[in-house]
N, C-alpha and C positions, 0 to 999 in steps of 0.2 A: 191618249186621245179617247174620247168617249163617243163612238158612233151611236147615234140614237136609234136608227132603224134602217133596214133595207127591205124592200118588198119588190117582188117581180122576178123576172128571169135573170137579172144581172146583165142584160144587154145594155151596153153603153149608150145606145141610141135613145133609150127611154129614162136614163138616170138623171134625176134632178137633185141638186145639192141645196139644202137650206142651211143658212148660217145665221143663228140667232142665239143669244145667251139665255133666252127664256124657254124653258122646257115646254110650257103650255103652248107657245107659238109653234115650236117644232112638232108637237103632237097634232095640232090643228092642221098644219101643212101636210104632215104624213097622211092624215085621214082624208083630206080633200084629194091629194094627188094619187094615193093608193086606189081610191074608188074610181078615179079616171084612168087607171091602167098604167100609171107611171111607177117606176122604182124610185125610192126616196132614201137619201142619206142625209141625216141631220147632224150638224156639229155645232158646238156652243161658242166657238171663237174663231177669229181670223186666223190665228196660228194653227188651229186644228184643220181649218179649211186648206191652208197652204200645204200642210203635211199630207192631207188626203189626196191632193192633186198629184202627188208622186205615184199614186196607185190607181186613180180613177180619173178619166176625162169625161165629165158630165155633158149632157146636152144643154143644160141651163143651170145657172147659179142664182139662187134667190138670197140676197144679202141684206141683212139689217145694218143700220148705221151705228146705232148706240150699243157699243159693246166695250167691255173693259179691255185694257192692255192695248189692243189694236182695233181702231174703229173700222167701220165698213169702207170709208173712203181710202184709208191706208191699205186695207186688205185688197180692194179692187185694183189699186195702183200696182201692188205687188203681183197680183194675178196677171195683170197685163204685161209685166216684165218677162213673163214666161212665154216663149214662142209657141209652145204646144197649146196654149190657151187663148191665142189671139182670135180664134174663131168661135169660142164659147161665149154665148150671150150671158151678160150679167144684168139682172134686174134688181134694183134696190127695192126692198120690201120693208117699209119703215113708217113710223108715225111722224117723222119729220117731213115737212112739206113746203117749206119756204122756197121762194125762187132761188135764193142763194144755195140751199141744199141741193136743189135739182141741178143747178149750174155746176156745183162742185162734183156731184155724182157723175154727170156726163163728162166733165173735164178729167176725171180720174179713170175713165174708160167704161163707165156703165152704159148700158143700152136702153134701159127703161127705168121708170120710177113708179112704183105701186104703193099707194098709201094704206096703212093700217088704221083702223080695222078694215079688212078687205071683204068684199063680197065674193064668196067662193066661185060663183059662175063667172064673174069678171076676171078673177085670178086665172081660172082655167082657160079663158079666152086668150089672155096674155101668154100663158104657158104654151098653149097650142100654136100661137103665132111664132114665138121664138124657137120652139122645137121643130117647126116645119121649115125654118129658114137656114140657109147656109151663109154664114157671115164671111165676108171677104176680110183677109187680114189687113191690118193697117199698113199703109205704104209710106215709107219715108220720102219726104219731098227733096 
């Protein structure tokens, strides 16, 4: 696994994980989030994200859809299968923006949909919103 960067005190309450196969996208996320005081871990695949979850429970996951091997939808669904992660918000951060993409993202357990290219100020608004909330776990009917 190649963890791209970590910044901050290591406190789980400020850790944000970015999942994107593009190094330049992870670098941009790291830069924006670091300057806002968040710790950032970037990984390049869904598999790396799932492996990381064994060691870190983040405050938010920013997840791309278009990735090789395991796309963001599959990654999100697998993350939601893990009880320890049912309160972790997942925001898709992607260039895909059709109504079908949004519907599928929400159906797989995503909480938000942010379209790339993103405005850094608007991204930080969404990050602040999700990191300040305590999500209730899903309840089986």
